[in-house]
N, C-alpha and C positions, 0 to 999 in steps of 0.2 A: 566617958572622957568628951573633951571637946571634939575631937576628931570624930567619935561615932556620932554626937550630936549633928555635926556637919554633915555628915553623911545621911543621916535621917531626914533632915532639911531639903536635902538635894533630891532625895528619893521622892519626898512628898510632893515637890514641886514637879518632879518629872511624870508623877503617876496623874498630876492634874492634866497636864497634856496629853497623855496616853487616854483618859478618860474623855478628854474634849475630842480627840481625833475619831474615837468610835463614835461618840453622839454625832459628830459631823458627818461620818460615812452616812449614816441614816437620815440626815436632813439635807445634805448638801443639795440634792435635786430640788426638794420643795422650795429651799430658799432660793437658789438660783433662779427658778420658774417664777417665783414671786417677786423677784428684783426685775427681772426682765419683762414679765407681762403685765405686771400690777403697776410697780414703780416706774416701769421703763429706764431703769439705769443699765449701764453696761455691765457685762459679765467682769467677774474677777479674772485678772492676768493668769493664765494657765499655770505659771510658776508659783502663784501665791497659794498658801493653804488656807483655806476659809476661816478653821477655828483659830490659828495663829493670827491671822489678819484681825479678826474681832478681837483678840486678846492685845495685841499690841496696839490697837486704836483705843482701846479702853472704852468700848462700846457697853453701855449698862446691861446687865445680864441677871435675869431673875430665874432662880432656882423653885421649881414648885414641889416642895415637900416640906412637912410638919419640921419647924425648929424644935419641937417637941422628940421628934424622933431622931433626928440627926441634927444637932447645934451647929450654926454657922462658922466655920473655922476662923480663928482668931487671925491667921495670917492672910485672909482672903483681901484683896483691895476693895475700896469704899464701893465700887460701883458693880460689885458682886452681890446679890442679896438672897436670901431664903424668905419665901412669904408664906409657906403653909400651901394647903390645899384643903 
């Protein structure tokens, strides 16, 4: 039914952020250090969540796995690519 389809769509969308948050937990320190030391950029405001800031800023993102293994989801925005390994 249409309601079940909408629930699946919302759950899919939320799962994207859940995975991004988990990935961000692992990389946040490195990204913040790189921004500060190498690029000499200011830290993100403490109220900002880095992975959500990146998403809402539409920063191009590359996922490094084989599209033969897991195809790029059709509902991903144009700035998210899967390039293989």
